[in-house]
N, C-alpha and C positions, 0 to 999 in steps of 0.2 A: 758232601759227606763231611761231618765233623766226628773227629775223635779225641778222646781223652788223653791218650798216650803214644808215643812212639811205637810201642809193642803192638797195640791195637791197629795202628796205620799200617804197619807191616804184615800183620795178618790179613786186613781188608785188602790189601793189593792182591792177595790169592784168590779174591772173588769179583774184584770190583777194580777195572782199570780207569782212572780218572782222566779227564781231558786235561786238567791243569791241578797242579799243587801250590797252595798259598800257605805259607807256614811263618811263624815267628821265629827268629833267630835265638832269642832267649826264652826258653821254657823253664819251667819249674826244675824238674831234675835231669832234663836231656838238653839238648839244642837242635837247631833247624840243620845243622851240618851233618849230624847223625842220620836224620831223616832223608837228607840228599843222599847220602852213601846207601841207605837202605833202597831207595826208588832206582837207584842208577844199578844196583845188584839185581833188583827185579826185573828191570828192563833187559840186561844183559841175558839173565836165565832164560829169557822167553824169546830173546833175539827180537826185540820190539823197538820201535823209535823212541825217542827221548820223549818223555812227558814234560812239557813246561813247567817250571817251578819258579815261582816268586817268593820272594824273602822279604818279611817285614823287619826292617831295621829300627831298632827302637832309640838307639844313642846317636847315630850320626852318619853321613855320606861315606865314611871311612868304612864303617861296619857294612854298609851296601856294597862297597868296592871288593871288599874282602869276601861277600857272599858271590860276587860275579866272579871272581878270581876262582873260586871253589867250584863253580859248575852252576850256580843259578843262572838263569835267563834274564832275570829282572829282579828289583827290589823297590819297595816303596817304603817311606818313612813315615813314623807316627808324629803326631795325629794323622790318622789317613783321610785326607779329604776325597769325596766321592769322585770328584772329576778325575784326580789322580788314579784311582783305583779303577776306574771304567777305562781310563786312556790305557792303562798296562793291561789291562784284560784283552781289550780290542787288538792288542798286538798280537795275541794268541789263538783266539776264538773267533 
């Protein structure tokens, strides 16, 4: 499922429980860390297990390491190579 904003993503969580979430850390008006907080709050409210979340780091591995420290399970760097994406996804599905 692709959504246009974090507000839409939060609303969709009420209807659909995704198996995995992939988000860019740098979004136009928001950021992936806000989405991480929304998803984790959703999980706590329903007492469900964590949804694996993968961050897309545009700038550096440092950005990816910050994402891991914040609670993302993995990150991938841009430009995204197909083999890197598939290897990361295989860890969770």
